[in-house]
C-alpha positions as CSV (number, residue, x, y, z in Angstrom):
1,M,-0.2,-0.1,0.1
2,K,3.0,2.4,0.6
3,I,4.7,1.7,-2.7
4,F,1.1,2.5,-4.1
5,Q,0.5,5.6,-2.6
6,K,4.7,6.5,-3.5
7,Y,3.8,5.9,-7.0
8,I,0.7,8.0,-7.1
9,A,2.6,10.9,-5.3
10,L,5.4,10.6,-8.0
11,I,2.9,10.7,-10.8
12,T,0.9,13.7,-9.2
13,F,4.0,15.5,-8.8
14,M,5.3,15.0,-12.3
15,F,1.9,16.4,-13.6
16,M,2.4,19.2,-11.5
17,S,5.6,19.8,-12.5
18,V,4.7,19.7,-16.4
19,Y,1.9,22.1,-15.7
20,I,3.7,24.8,-14.1
21,W,6.6,24.3,-16.8
22,Q,3.5,25.0,-19.5
23,M,2.4,27.9,-17.6
24,V,5.8,29.6,-17.0
25,N,6.4,29.2,-21.0
26,R,2.6,30.8,-21.6
27,I,3.6,33.5,-19.4
28,N,7.2,33.9,-21.3
29,L,5.5,33.8,-24.6
30,T,2.6,36.4,-23.8
31,A,5.2,38.8,-22.5
32,S,7.3,38.0,-25.8
33,N,4.2,38.7,-28.2
34,N,3.3,42.0,-26.4
35,K,6.6,42.7,-26.6
36,I,6.9,42.6,-30.1
37,S,3.5,44.4,-30.5
38,S,5.1,47.0,-28.6
39,Q,7.7,47.5,-30.7
40,N,5.2,47.6,-33.6
41,G,3.7,50.9,-32.3
42,H,1.7,49.5,-29.2
43,R,4.4,50.5,-26.5
44,N,2.6,49.7,-23.5
45,W,1.7,45.9,-23.7
46,K,-0.4,46.2,-20.3
47,F,-3.1,47.6,-22.8
48,V,-3.2,44.7,-25.7
49,D,-5.7,43.1,-23.7
50,K,-7.6,45.9,-22.1
51,P,-11.2,46.9,-24.1
52,C,-10.4,49.6,-26.4
53,I,-12.9,51.7,-28.9
54,V,-10.0,50.7,-31.8
55,D,-11.3,47.4,-31.1
56,N,-14.8,48.4,-32.6
57,W,-13.1,50.0,-35.5
58,T,-11.2,47.5,-36.7
59,R,-14.2,45.0,-37.3
60,I,-15.3,47.5,-40.2
61,D,-11.9,49.1,-41.0
62,Q,-8.6,47.0,-40.8
63,T,-6.5,49.7,-41.1
64,A,-7.1,50.9,-37.5
65,E,-5.1,47.8,-36.2
66,S,-2.1,50.2,-37.2
67,L,-3.4,52.9,-34.4
68,N,-1.3,53.0,-31.3
69,R,-3.9,51.7,-28.5
70,E,-2.4,53.3,-25.6
71,I,-3.1,56.8,-27.2
72,F,-6.8,55.9,-27.3
73,C,-7.2,53.9,-24.3
74,D,-4.6,54.5,-21.4
75,E,-5.2,56.6,-18.3
76,F,-4.8,59.8,-20.0
77,A,-6.8,59.6,-22.9
78,E,-10.2,60.7,-21.6
79,Q,-8.6,64.1,-20.6
80,S,-6.2,64.4,-23.5
81,D,-6.5,65.7,-27.2
82,I,-5.8,62.6,-28.9
83,L,-4.8,64.2,-31.9
84,C,-2.3,65.8,-30.1
85,R,-0.8,62.7,-28.6
86,W,-1.2,61.0,-32.0
87,Y,0.9,63.9,-33.8
88,L,3.8,63.6,-30.8
89,D,4.2,60.2,-31.1
90,Q,4.7,60.4,-35.0
91,Q,7.4,62.8,-34.0
92,N,8.7,60.2,-31.3
93,I,7.4,62.3,-28.2
94,T,5.6,60.5,-25.5
95,D,4.7,62.5,-22.7
96,P,1.1,62.3,-22.3
97,K,0.8,65.2,-20.1
98,T,1.7,67.5,-23.0
99,C,-1.7,67.3,-24.3
100,L,-4.3,67.4,-21.3
101,L,-7.2,69.5,-22.5
102,P,-8.1,72.6,-20.7
103,Q,-11.2,72.7,-18.8
104,D,-12.9,75.7,-20.5
105,G,-16.5,74.8,-19.8
106,Y,-17.5,73.3,-23.0
107,R,-18.6,70.1,-24.0
108,V,-17.2,70.0,-27.7
109,P,-12.9,70.4,-27.3
110,N,-11.9,73.4,-29.3
111,I,-10.0,71.4,-31.8
112,V,-10.5,71.3,-35.9
113,F,-9.5,69.1,-38.2
114,Y,-9.6,67.9,-41.7
115,V,-9.0,64.8,-43.7
116,T,-7.4,64.5,-47.0
117,F,-6.2,60.9,-48.7
118,G,-4.5,60.8,-51.9
119,H,-2.2,63.6,-53.6
120,Y,-4.1,66.4,-52.3
121,N,-3.0,69.8,-54.2
122,F,-4.0,72.6,-51.9
123,T,-5.6,75.5,-53.8
124,L,-6.3,79.1,-52.6
125,L,-9.5,78.0,-51.6
126,H,-8.2,75.6,-49.2
127,Y,-5.6,78.0,-47.8
128,M,-8.5,80.2,-47.2
129,C,-10.7,77.7,-45.4
130,I,-8.4,76.3,-43.1
131,L,-6.8,80.0,-42.3
132,S,-10.5,80.9,-41.6
133,A,-10.2,78.3,-38.6
134,K,-7.6,80.0,-36.9
135,K,-8.5,83.4,-37.3
136,I,-12.2,83.0,-36.4
137,Q,-12.7,79.6,-34.5
138,R,-9.0,79.9,-32.6
139,P,-8.7,76.4,-32.0
140,L,-6.1,74.9,-29.5
141,A,-4.7,73.2,-32.7
142,I,-5.6,72.3,-36.2
143,Y,-4.9,69.0,-37.6
144,V,-4.6,67.7,-41.2
145,I,-5.1,63.9,-41.2
146,G,-4.0,62.0,-44.7
147,D,-1.7,59.4,-46.0
148,V,0.1,62.0,-48.0
149,Q,1.0,65.5,-47.0
150,P,-0.7,68.0,-49.2
151,L,1.0,69.7,-51.9
152,G,1.6,73.0,-53.5
153,K,2.5,76.5,-52.5
154,W,-0.7,77.3,-50.9
155,W,0.0,74.3,-48.4
156,R,3.5,75.5,-47.8
157,K,2.3,79.0,-47.0
158,L,-0.7,77.7,-44.6
159,C,2.5,75.8,-42.7
160,Q,4.3,79.2,-42.4
161,D,1.0,81.2,-41.5
162,V,-0.7,78.7,-39.1
163,S,1.6,78.0,-36.4
164,N,-0.7,75.6,-34.5
165,L,-1.1,73.5,-38.0
166,R,-0.2,69.8,-37.6
167,F,-0.1,67.0,-40.3
168,I,-0.9,63.6,-39.0
169,R,0.0,60.5,-41.1
170,R,-2.7,58.2,-41.4
171,Q,-3.0,55.0,-43.7
172,Q,-6.2,55.3,-46.3
173,P,-8.9,52.6,-45.8
174,K,-9.2,50.9,-49.1
175,V,-11.7,48.1,-47.6
176,I,-14.8,48.9,-45.5
177,F,-16.3,45.7,-44.5
178,G,-14.7,43.6,-46.8
179,I,-16.0,45.6,-49.5
180,H,-13.4,47.7,-51.9
181,V,-13.8,51.3,-51.4
182,Y,-14.6,53.3,-54.5
183,W,-15.0,56.5,-53.7
184,V,-12.1,58.3,-51.5
185,A,-14.8,60.2,-49.9
186,H,-15.9,57.1,-48.3
187,A,-12.3,56.3,-46.7
188,S,-12.5,59.9,-45.4
189,D,-16.3,59.3,-44.0
190,I,-14.8,56.4,-41.7
191,V,-11.7,58.1,-40.4
192,R,-13.4,61.4,-39.5
193,L,-16.1,59.3,-37.6
194,Q,-13.3,57.5,-35.6
195,I,-11.6,60.6,-34.7
196,L,-14.8,62.2,-33.4
197,L,-15.8,59.4,-31.5
198,A,-12.4,59.1,-29.6
199,N,-11.8,62.8,-29.6
200,G,-14.6,65.1,-30.2
201,G,-14.2,68.3,-31.8
202,I,-15.0,70.3,-35.0
203,Y,-14.6,68.4,-38.5
204,M,-14.7,70.5,-41.7
205,D,-14.1,69.9,-45.3
206,T,-11.4,71.7,-46.9
207,D,-14.1,73.7,-48.8
208,Q,-16.3,74.7,-45.5
209,I,-15.1,78.3,-44.5
210,F,-15.8,79.5,-40.8
211,V,-17.9,82.6,-40.5
212,K,-18.1,83.1,-37.2
213,S,-17.1,81.1,-33.9
214,F,-18.8,77.8,-33.1
215,N,-18.4,78.4,-29.4
216,P,-22.4,79.4,-29.0
217,I,-22.6,75.5,-30.4
218,R,-20.0,73.7,-28.4
219,N,-22.3,72.8,-25.5
220,Y,-24.7,70.6,-27.8
221,T,-23.3,67.3,-27.5
222,I,-23.7,66.9,-31.3
223,T,-24.6,69.8,-34.3
224,M,-24.9,68.6,-37.9
225,G,-27.1,70.3,-40.6
226,I,-29.5,68.7,-43.2
227,I,-28.6,69.5,-46.7
228,D,-32.0,69.0,-48.0
229,R,-34.2,66.0,-47.8
230,Y,-33.2,64.3,-50.8
231,T,-29.4,64.3,-50.4
232,G,-29.6,63.9,-46.5
233,M,-27.7,65.2,-43.4
234,G,-24.8,66.8,-44.5
235,N,-21.2,65.6,-42.7
236,A,-19.1,68.4,-44.1
237,V,-19.0,70.1,-40.8
238,I,-19.8,68.0,-37.4
239,S,-19.3,69.8,-34.1
240,T,-19.5,66.9,-31.3
241,E,-18.1,65.8,-27.8
242,R,-16.7,62.2,-27.7
243,H,-18.4,59.1,-27.7
244,S,-21.5,60.2,-29.8
245,T,-24.1,57.9,-29.8
246,F,-25.3,59.2,-32.8
247,L,-21.9,59.2,-34.7
248,Q,-21.6,55.6,-33.1
249,Q,-24.8,54.3,-34.8
250,M,-23.8,56.1,-38.1
251,Y,-20.2,54.1,-37.7
252,D,-21.9,50.7,-37.0
253,N,-24.1,51.3,-40.2
254,Y,-20.8,50.6,-42.1
255,R,-21.3,47.1,-41.6
256,T,-23.7,47.0,-44.4
257,Y,-21.6,49.3,-46.6
258,N,-23.0,50.1,-50.0
259,S,-20.1,51.0,-52.0
260,T,-22.5,52.0,-55.0
261,N,-24.1,54.5,-53.4
262,Y,-22.3,58.0,-52.6
263,Y,-24.5,58.8,-49.9
264,A,-26.2,55.8,-48.7
265,N,-24.1,55.2,-45.5
266,S,-23.3,58.7,-44.4
267,L,-25.8,61.5,-45.2
268,K,-29.0,59.1,-46.2
269,F,-28.6,57.0,-43.0
270,S,-27.9,60.1,-40.5
271,Y,-30.9,61.8,-41.9
272,E,-33.3,58.5,-41.1
273,L,-31.8,58.6,-37.7
274,W,-32.5,61.8,-37.2
275,E,-36.1,61.3,-38.6
276,R,-36.7,58.6,-36.0
277,N,-35.4,60.9,-33.1
278,H,-35.3,64.8,-33.7
279,K,-33.6,65.2,-30.2
280,A,-31.0,62.8,-31.2
281,L,-29.0,66.3,-32.6
282,H,-28.7,69.9,-32.9
283,L,-29.5,71.1,-36.1
284,E,-27.7,74.4,-37.7
285,S,-28.8,73.4,-41.5
286,L,-29.5,77.0,-42.8
287,K,-26.2,78.3,-40.7
288,F,-24.0,75.4,-42.1
289,Y,-25.2,74.6,-45.9
290,R,-26.8,77.9,-47.0
291,P,-26.3,78.8,-49.7
292,L,-27.2,75.0,-51.5
293,W,-25.3,74.0,-54.4
294,S,-28.4,74.6,-56.5
295,E,-28.0,78.4,-55.5
296,L,-24.1,78.8,-56.6
297,D,-24.9,82.2,-58.0
298,K,-25.4,83.6,-54.4
299,L,-21.8,82.7,-53.9
300,Y,-20.4,83.5,-57.1
301,N,-22.1,86.1,-59.3
302,T,-23.8,88.7,-56.7
303,T,-22.9,90.5,-53.1
304,E,-26.7,90.2,-52.0
305,F,-26.3,87.1,-49.8
306,N,-26.7,87.5,-46.3
307,W,-23.6,85.5,-45.0
308,R,-22.7,87.1,-41.7
309,K,-25.0,85.1,-39.5
310,R,-23.9,81.9,-41.0
311,Y,-21.5,79.7,-38.7
312,A,-19.9,78.5,-41.8
313,I,-20.3,78.7,-45.8
314,H,-19.9,75.6,-47.7
315,I,-18.1,76.5,-51.3
316,W,-19.1,73.5,-53.0
317,S,-15.6,73.4,-54.9
318,R,-16.5,70.2,-56.3
319,E,-19.3,71.6,-58.8
320,K,-16.6,73.2,-60.7
321,I,-19.0,75.5,-62.4
322,Y,-17.6,79.0,-61.8
323,P,-13.7,79.7,-61.7
324,L,-12.1,80.3,-58.2
325,P,-9.9,83.1,-57.4
326,E,-6.0,81.9,-57.8
327,T,-4.1,84.6,-56.2
328,I,-4.7,87.5,-53.2
329,S,-5.0,90.0,-55.6
330,D,-7.9,88.2,-57.3
331,V,-9.3,88.4,-53.7
332,D,-9.1,92.0,-53.1
333,K,-11.0,92.7,-56.1
334,L,-13.7,90.1,-56.2
335,N,-16.8,91.6,-56.1
336,T,-18.9,88.7,-55.1
337,T,-20.1,86.9,-51.8
338,L,-17.3,84.8,-52.2
339,G,-14.6,87.6,-52.2
340,E,-16.5,88.9,-49.3
341,L,-15.9,85.9,-47.4
342,F,-12.0,85.7,-48.3
343,R,-11.4,89.3,-47.5
344,H,-13.4,88.7,-44.2
345,V,-10.9,85.6,-43.1
346,C,-7.9,87.7,-44.6
347,Y,-8.6,91.1,-43.1
348,G,-11.3,91.1,-41.0
349,D,-12.8,93.2,-43.4
350,S,-15.2,92.2,-46.4
351,R,-14.8,95.3,-48.4
352,L,-13.2,95.6,-51.7
353,R,-9.5,96.5,-51.4
354,T,-6.9,98.1,-53.8
355,S,-3.8,97.3,-52.2
356,K,-2.2,94.0,-52.1
357,M,-2.1,91.5,-49.1
């Protein structure tokens, strides 16, 4: 009987030794994999297994896997300008306290950003629109997110004239929920939603010009505007706090991505969401999207349009019906609403000028 008990004890000892050896190896392997993950951009491996907003994005957009999860999900994330940390991370600066947001009493952070994918040649129009963010909204920072830095003399001038302008490199999504992205605008739609969900702030298209400060609407959880009932809810300008339920529903809708319908997942679906619940967001349709693309003569042919009470004006540059000014000298003598807007941004005075800037 004693021999049998010794035999059982020996077998038990052997099994326990093998089990402990396997557990030690598993821990070492996990630490090794996390270290590799850290070297690939996820520096702090303790965040690999922690639930993170980025995980939700990757189910629809696989390029989100390349994002540094620590920036979006560590203990500083909720109090930080995440775009600031993302920018500094690309400059190999990792101090998270540098990007803590000030407590200014508003729901929406005073941060403005744009998304440009592909070889984006900046014109005077883009220069004026982003300059308007600096001069009229006066944000903490202005970010341009894209896979390639914009090109051209007006981009270079913008970098000289706007000291808080920062470019963040971000891979362009080519596939949404397994379906090829036909329009680059759809890739921009996905990325702007990701940034607004994580960081909040003010998103603007590069042909949307600030007319007056958004501060009066920065205490609404989210503000958008309807273009018209047929086109849907505009997404050329969005002001929102982070973690918006409305925007999360818009993002989740890309699980049924329609690559053949330009407006389906962004403008049409968001309009349908609003129709179900008019309290879901604050609307500023007239102050964001008038004049409409069908009323371009009010921008390009007259000076009779009253733009001063608007928050922003959409220039509708994709229509390419009317020529745009190419120089500051053109702006000085352009006797149209567009000329007034550009001079308002340049000089703080919309009247015609004879002297050069």
